[in-house]
C-alpha positions, 0 to 999 in steps of 0.5 A: 289366350283365345287367339294364341295357338302353341305347338310344343314338341320333342323329337328323338333322333337315333343314328346307329351305323355298322360294318358287315362281315368282310373277306379280302382275298389273298394277295401275292404276299398277303394271306386272306383276311376276314373282318367280323361285323362291327356294330355301333359305329356310331350309336348316337341318341339325341332329344331335340326340343321345338316350339311354335306359336300362331297368333290370330291378329283379328280373331277371324282366322284369316290373318295370323303371325307365326313363329317357330324355333327348334334345334336340329341335328346335322344329317349323317350318312354312311360316311362315319361307318365307312371311315371306321371300317377295318377292311378299308383301313388295310393297305391294298397296294404300295409303290416303292422307289 
């Protein structure tokens, strides 16, 4: 075990999106609209394990075999919060024939 080094860890991922207060001006046929702030769009928490190992082949600190494995969550941007924004779900214009 003197030649083996282990690296153990846990990573905590936290993702919390929100939509701010928004006002839309009145249109020709529609009154002005107000949308309150929406929190926790989404609110995700995750714990990801990871482990790494290094083994010194000859015991001189010059040659080592290394390996690691971990679980990684996909990166998220503002897309989920924007897709669930109530102000963007309103119909701004429509064309009729």
